[in-house]
VEXDREN-2710 file (C-alpha; in Angstrom, 1 decimal):
% VEXDREN-2710
k/r/px/py/pz
1/MET/-60.3/32.3/-3.4
2/GLU/-62.1/29.7/-1.3
3/ASN/-65.3/29.6/-3.9
4/MET/-62.3/28.5/-6.2
5/PHE/-61.3/25.8/-4.5
6/TYR/-64.5/24.3/-3.6
7/TYR/-65.5/24.6/-7.1
8/ILE/-62.1/22.7/-8.9
9/LEU/-63.3/19.9/-5.8
10/PHE/-66.7/20.5/-6.9
11/GLY/-65.8/20.3/-10.4
12/TYR/-63.3/17.1/-10.0
13/LEU/-66.4/15.0/-8.1
14/VAL/-68.7/15.5/-10.7
15/GLY/-66.4/14.3/-13.4
16/SER/-65.0/11.5/-11.8
17/ILE/-68.7/10.0/-12.5
18/SER/-68.3/7.3/-14.8
19/PRO/-71.3/5.9/-16.6
20/GLY/-69.5/3.7/-18.8
21/TYR/-67.9/1.8/-15.8
22/PHE/-71.5/1.6/-14.1
23/PHE/-73.2/0.2/-17.5
24/GLY/-70.4/-2.4/-18.2
25/ARG/-70.7/-3.7/-14.1
26/VAL/-74.7/-3.7/-14.2
27/ILE/-75.4/-4.6/-17.9
28/LYS/-72.6/-6.8/-18.9
29/ARG/-71.1/-7.4/-15.1
30/VAL/-67.7/-6.5/-16.8
31/ASP/-64.8/-4.0/-16.0
32/ILE/-64.9/-2.3/-19.0
33/ARG/-61.2/-1.4/-18.1
34/LYS/-59.9/-4.6/-18.6
35/LEU/-61.6/-4.7/-22.1
36/GLY/-61.4/-2.8/-25.6
37/SER/-59.5/-0.1/-25.5
38/HIS/-59.4/-0.4/-21.2
39/ASN/-61.1/2.9/-20.3
40/THR/-64.6/3.8/-19.3
41/GLY/-65.4/6.6/-22.0
42/ALA/-67.9/6.3/-24.6
43/SER/-65.9/4.7/-27.6
44/ASN/-65.3/1.7/-25.2
45/THR/-68.9/1.4/-23.6
46/TYR/-70.3/1.4/-27.4
47/ARG/-67.8/-1.3/-28.2
48/ILE/-68.2/-3.7/-25.0
49/VAL/-71.9/-2.3/-23.6
50/GLY/-73.6/-1.5/-26.9
51/PRO/-74.3/1.2/-28.8
52/ALA/-77.4/3.1/-26.8
53/PHE/-75.0/2.8/-23.7
54/GLY/-72.3/4.0/-25.6
55/ILE/-74.3/7.0/-26.7
56/ILE/-75.9/7.8/-23.5
57/THR/-72.3/7.7/-21.8
58/ALA/-71.2/10.2/-24.4
59/MET/-73.4/12.5/-23.6
60/LEU/-73.4/12.4/-20.0
61/ASP/-69.7/12.5/-20.3
62/LEU/-70.0/15.8/-22.7
63/ALA/-72.2/17.5/-20.7
64/LYS/-69.5/17.2/-17.5
65/ALA/-67.2/19.7/-17.8
66/PRO/-69.9/22.2/-19.3
67/LEU/-71.9/21.6/-16.3
68/VAL/-69.5/22.6/-13.7
69/TYR/-68.3/25.3/-15.4
70/TYR/-71.6/26.7/-15.9
71/LEU/-72.7/26.5/-12.3
72/SER/-69.4/28.6/-11.3
73/LEU/-70.0/31.6/-13.3
74/SER/-72.2/32.9/-10.7
75/LYS/-68.9/33.5/-8.6
76/ILE/-66.1/32.8/-10.7
77/ASN/-64.8/34.7/-13.6
78/PRO/-65.8/32.9/-16.7
79/ASP/-61.8/32.5/-17.5
80/LEU/-61.1/31.1/-14.4
81/ALA/-64.3/28.9/-15.1
82/ILE/-62.1/26.8/-17.1
83/ILE/-60.1/25.6/-14.6
84/VAL/-63.0/24.2/-12.9
85/GLY/-64.3/22.4/-16.1
86/LEU/-60.5/21.1/-16.4
87/ALA/-60.9/19.9/-13.0
88/ALA/-64.2/17.7/-14.1
89/VAL/-61.7/16.6/-17.0
90/LEU/-59.2/15.4/-15.0
91/GLY/-61.7/13.8/-12.7
92/HIS/-62.8/11.7/-15.4
93/ILE/-59.4/10.9/-16.5
94/PHE/-58.3/10.0/-12.9
95/PRO/-61.6/8.7/-11.0
96/PHE/-60.5/8.5/-7.3
97/TYR/-62.9/5.2/-6.3
98/LEU/-61.4/3.4/-9.5
99/GLY/-57.6/3.5/-8.8
100/PHE/-57.4/7.2/-10.7
101/ARG/-58.0/4.8/-13.8
102/GLY/-60.8/6.2/-15.7
103/GLY/-61.8/7.5/-19.8
104/ARG/-59.5/9.8/-21.6
105/GLY/-61.4/13.0/-21.7
106/ALA/-62.0/13.6/-25.0
107/ALA/-65.9/14.1/-24.9
108/SER/-65.6/16.5/-21.6
109/LEU/-62.5/18.3/-23.5
110/ASN/-65.2/18.7/-26.4
111/GLY/-68.2/20.1/-24.3
112/LEU/-65.5/22.4/-22.3
113/PHE/-64.3/24.1/-25.4
114/LEU/-67.6/24.5/-26.7
115/ILE/-69.4/26.0/-23.4
116/SER/-66.3/28.2/-23.4
117/LEU/-66.6/29.9/-27.0
118/PHE/-69.9/31.5/-25.5
119/TYR/-68.6/32.6/-21.9
120/SER/-64.8/32.9/-21.8
121/SER/-62.4/35.4/-23.3
122/PRO/-61.4/34.2/-27.2
123/ILE/-58.0/34.6/-26.3
124/TYR/-58.7/31.8/-23.5
125/SER/-60.9/29.8/-25.7
126/LEU/-57.6/29.4/-28.3
127/ALA/-55.5/28.4/-25.7
128/LEU/-57.7/25.9/-24.1
129/PHE/-58.6/24.9/-28.1
130/LEU/-54.6/24.8/-28.6
131/GLY/-54.0/22.7/-25.3
132/ILE/-57.1/19.8/-26.4
133/LEU/-55.3/19.5/-30.0
134/ILE/-52.2/18.7/-28.4
135/TYR/-53.5/16.8/-26.2
136/TYR/-55.3/15.0/-29.0
137/LEU/-52.5/14.3/-31.0
138/GLY/-49.9/13.7/-28.4
139/PHE/-51.8/11.2/-26.1
140/ILE/-55.9/10.4/-27.1
141/HIS/-54.9/9.5/-31.0
142/PRO/-51.1/9.8/-31.4
143/VAL/-50.5/11.1/-35.7
144/LYS/-46.9/11.1/-36.7
145/ILE/-46.2/14.4/-38.3
146/SER/-43.5/14.8/-41.1
147/ILE/-41.2/18.0/-41.1
148/ARG/-42.8/18.6/-44.0
149/HIS/-45.8/19.3/-42.0
150/TYR/-44.1/21.2/-39.7
151/LEU/-42.7/23.3/-42.4
152/LYS/-46.0/23.8/-43.2
153/LEU/-47.7/24.7/-40.0
154/PHE/-44.3/27.2/-40.0
155/SER/-45.9/29.1/-43.5
156/LEU/-48.5/30.5/-41.0
157/ILE/-46.5/33.3/-40.6
158/PHE/-47.5/34.1/-44.1
159/PRO/-51.5/34.6/-44.0
160/LEU/-51.3/36.1/-40.5
161/GLY/-48.4/38.3/-41.5
162/LEU/-51.1/39.7/-44.0
163/ILE/-53.0/40.7/-40.6
164/TRP/-50.8/43.4/-39.1
165/LEU/-47.9/43.8/-42.2
166/SER/-48.0/45.1/-46.0
167/ASN/-49.0/42.9/-48.8
168/THR/-46.0/44.0/-50.3
169/LEU/-43.5/42.5/-48.0
170/ILE/-45.5/39.3/-47.8
171/LEU/-45.3/39.5/-51.4
172/VAL/-41.5/39.5/-51.8
173/ILE/-40.7/37.2/-49.0
174/LEU/-42.6/34.8/-51.0
175/ALA/-41.0/35.8/-54.1
176/VAL/-37.7/35.3/-53.2
177/LEU/-38.8/31.9/-51.5
178/LEU/-40.6/31.1/-54.5
179/LEU/-37.6/31.5/-56.7
180/ILE/-35.2/29.1/-54.4
181/SER/-37.3/26.2/-54.3
182/PHE/-38.3/26.8/-58.3
183/VAL/-34.2/27.0/-59.3
184/PHE/-33.6/23.7/-56.8
185/ASP/-36.4/21.8/-58.5
186/LEU/-35.2/23.0/-61.9
187/ALA/-31.5/21.8/-60.6
188/ARG/-32.8/18.2/-59.6
189/PHE/-34.6/17.6/-63.2
190/PHE/-31.0/18.2/-64.6
191/ILE/-28.7/16.5/-62.1
192/PRO/-30.1/13.1/-61.6
193/THR/-27.8/12.2/-58.5
194/LEU/-29.2/15.4/-56.6
195/ASN/-32.6/14.2/-57.3
196/GLU/-31.9/10.7/-55.7
197/LYS/-30.7/12.6/-53.0
198/TYR/-33.1/14.8/-52.3
199/LEU/-35.8/11.9/-53.0
200/SER/-33.8/9.6/-50.0
201/LYS/-34.4/12.3/-47.7
202/LYS/-38.4/10.9/-47.3
203/ILE/-38.7/13.5/-44.2
204/PHE/-38.6/16.4/-46.7
205/SER/-39.6/14.5/-49.9
206/LYS/-42.1/12.7/-51.8
207/SER/-41.7/9.9/-54.5
208/LYS/-44.1/11.5/-57.0
209/GLU/-41.8/14.9/-56.7
210/LYS/-39.5/13.0/-59.1
211/PHE/-40.3/14.4/-62.4
212/ARG/-42.9/17.3/-60.4
213/PHE/-42.2/20.3/-58.9
214/SER/-42.3/19.8/-55.2
215/GLY/-45.2/20.6/-52.9
216/TYR/-42.4/23.0/-51.7
217/SER/-42.5/25.2/-55.1
218/LEU/-46.3/24.9/-55.7
219/PHE/-47.3/26.2/-52.2
220/LEU/-45.5/29.1/-52.6
221/PHE/-46.7/29.6/-55.8
222/SER/-50.2/29.7/-54.8
223/SER/-49.5/31.4/-51.8
224/PHE/-48.0/34.5/-54.2
225/PHE/-50.7/33.8/-56.3
226/VAL/-53.6/34.2/-53.4
227/VAL/-52.0/37.4/-51.7
228/ALA/-51.3/39.2/-55.0
229/LEU/-55.0/38.5/-56.5
230/PHE/-57.3/38.6/-54.0
231/PRO/-58.7/40.7/-51.3
232/LYS/-56.5/40.4/-47.9
233/GLU/-59.7/38.6/-45.7
234/ILE/-59.8/35.8/-48.6
235/ALA/-56.4/35.8/-49.2
236/ALA/-55.6/35.0/-45.2
237/LEU/-58.8/33.1/-44.6
238/SER/-58.3/30.6/-47.6
239/LEU/-54.2/30.0/-46.9
240/VAL/-55.1/29.5/-43.0
241/PHE/-57.5/27.0/-43.5
242/PHE/-55.3/24.7/-46.1
243/ILE/-52.5/24.8/-44.0
244/LEU/-54.1/24.0/-41.4
245/GLY/-56.1/21.1/-43.1
246/ASP/-53.5/19.6/-44.9
247/THR/-51.5/19.6/-41.4
248/LEU/-54.4/17.8/-39.2
249/ALA/-55.8/15.8/-42.1
250/PRO/-53.9/12.9/-40.9
251/PHE/-55.5/13.1/-37.9
252/SER/-58.8/12.0/-39.2
253/ALA/-57.6/8.1/-39.8
254/ASN/-57.3/7.7/-35.9
255/ILE/-60.6/8.5/-34.9
256/ALA/-62.6/5.5/-34.6
257/TYR/-66.0/6.9/-34.4
258/LEU/-66.0/9.0/-37.9
259/PRO/-66.4/6.6/-40.7
260/GLN/-63.2/5.8/-42.6
261/LYS/-65.5/5.0/-45.9
262/ARG/-63.2/6.6/-48.8
263/MET/-64.9/9.6/-50.5
264/MET/-63.3/11.0/-53.7
265/GLY/-59.8/9.2/-53.9
266/GLU/-57.5/8.5/-51.4
267/LYS/-59.5/11.4/-49.2
268/THR/-62.1/9.8/-46.7
269/ILE/-65.3/11.2/-44.7
270/ALA/-63.5/11.5/-41.7
271/GLY/-61.0/13.9/-43.5
272/PHE/-63.7/16.0/-44.7
273/VAL/-65.3/16.2/-40.9
274/VAL/-62.0/17.0/-39.8
275/VAL/-60.5/19.5/-42.1
276/SER/-64.1/21.7/-42.4
277/LEU/-64.3/21.8/-38.4
278/PHE/-60.7/22.8/-38.1
279/SER/-60.9/25.1/-40.6
280/PHE/-64.2/26.6/-39.3
281/PHE/-62.7/27.1/-35.6
282/ALA/-59.5/28.7/-37.1
283/GLY/-62.1/31.1/-38.9
284/TRP/-63.5/31.6/-35.7
285/PHE/-60.9/32.8/-33.9
286/LEU/-59.6/35.1/-36.9
287/TYR/-62.8/36.3/-36.7
288/LEU/-63.0/36.9/-33.0
289/LEU/-59.3/38.0/-32.4
290/THR/-58.0/40.0/-35.1
291/PRO/-59.1/43.2/-37.2
292/LEU/-59.8/41.6/-40.5
293/ASN/-63.5/41.9/-41.8
294/LEU/-64.7/38.4/-41.7
295/SER/-68.7/37.1/-41.3
296/LEU/-69.7/33.8/-40.3
297/LYS/-70.8/33.3/-43.9
298/ILE/-67.5/33.6/-45.2
299/ILE/-66.4/31.5/-42.3
300/ILE/-68.3/28.3/-42.6
301/LEU/-68.3/28.8/-46.7
302/GLY/-64.3/28.7/-46.7
303/ALA/-64.0/26.0/-44.1
304/LEU/-66.5/23.9/-46.6
305/LEU/-64.8/24.7/-49.7
306/THR/-61.4/23.9/-48.0
307/ALA/-62.6/20.8/-47.3
308/ILE/-64.4/20.0/-50.8
309/PHE/-61.2/21.4/-52.9
310/ASP/-59.3/18.6/-50.3
311/GLN/-61.8/15.9/-51.5
312/LEU/-61.0/16.6/-55.4
313/SER/-57.6/17.2/-55.0
314/PHE/-56.5/13.8/-56.8
315/TRP/-57.4/15.5/-60.2
316/VAL/-54.8/18.7/-59.2
317/ASP/-52.2/18.9/-56.4
318/ASP/-53.7/20.3/-53.4
319/ASN/-51.1/22.6/-52.9
320/LEU/-52.6/24.2/-56.0
321/LEU/-56.0/23.8/-56.4
322/VAL/-57.3/24.0/-52.2
323/PRO/-56.0/27.4/-51.7
324/ILE/-56.7/29.1/-55.4
325/GLY/-59.8/27.4/-55.3
326/THR/-61.3/28.1/-52.4
327/ALA/-60.1/32.2/-52.5
328/THR/-61.7/32.0/-56.4
329/VAL/-64.9/30.5/-55.2
330/LEU/-65.3/33.0/-52.0
331/LEU/-64.8/35.9/-54.5
332/PHE/-67.4/34.9/-56.6
333/LEU/-69.8/33.8/-53.3
334/THR/-69.0/37.0/-51.0
END
């Protein structure tokens, strides 16, 4: 316990070293916390001091938490070492000698997560990943997620249910929900007032659904199709990747250092990067924490296919194209 205290203190002190602040003072003779995004992070250093210093700051900030994490492994359990790394992140965000006003900790958190994958238990790395995700979406790059997206996240119970429950049970549940959604859509098409009332609820509906089946019906249909016709591993992987990618893709628009240039239709390079990365990490945790017979090859391929089909969804609705397209190509290539 005494070792733990000293390592936490050491982590905080190392994390509190703010290269961006010192570069601003020495090179530009300014306090970069008073300019740009008002913090000492790499992005603000890049804008205020210069690209070279921003890159150096990013590398140093990225290394702080992993460094103290690694150094603590000789005396501390790898799972507890995450706490030491988090102390470094807190030092970065709240440096004592700068009035507790530093950076936002994004690079340090990313570095800590990556090194935890090699040494800590998968369940703790997953908890760290989810915590980082909540922190990003809530504080670093706030994203307004609609009720539709929350419902989409809730639908993870279908692919995850495949891991421990029978395909038949999952198919029955999907069939019942699909029938309800399909009948409601048909009712909308024949009863204009019902359709108008549905479309007026913007948190649930989209304007393009006025004369087409809703995203709910299309997603339930593709889920039923994939679960019914594809092996369990491919079905679970393609659905998990699509659900997470579709939910978290809006996050890409708020990341300044990712190119927002459009690739196809309304989709961007940043969206491609975010969808593929989140899909990969989701697949990695499925590989480590579940009995699914997965391989690194199928995880990487599935993540890339999900991002590619997401880019092509201006041709066909993404609720159909992404999960079915990903599952089909995976079946033929693996």
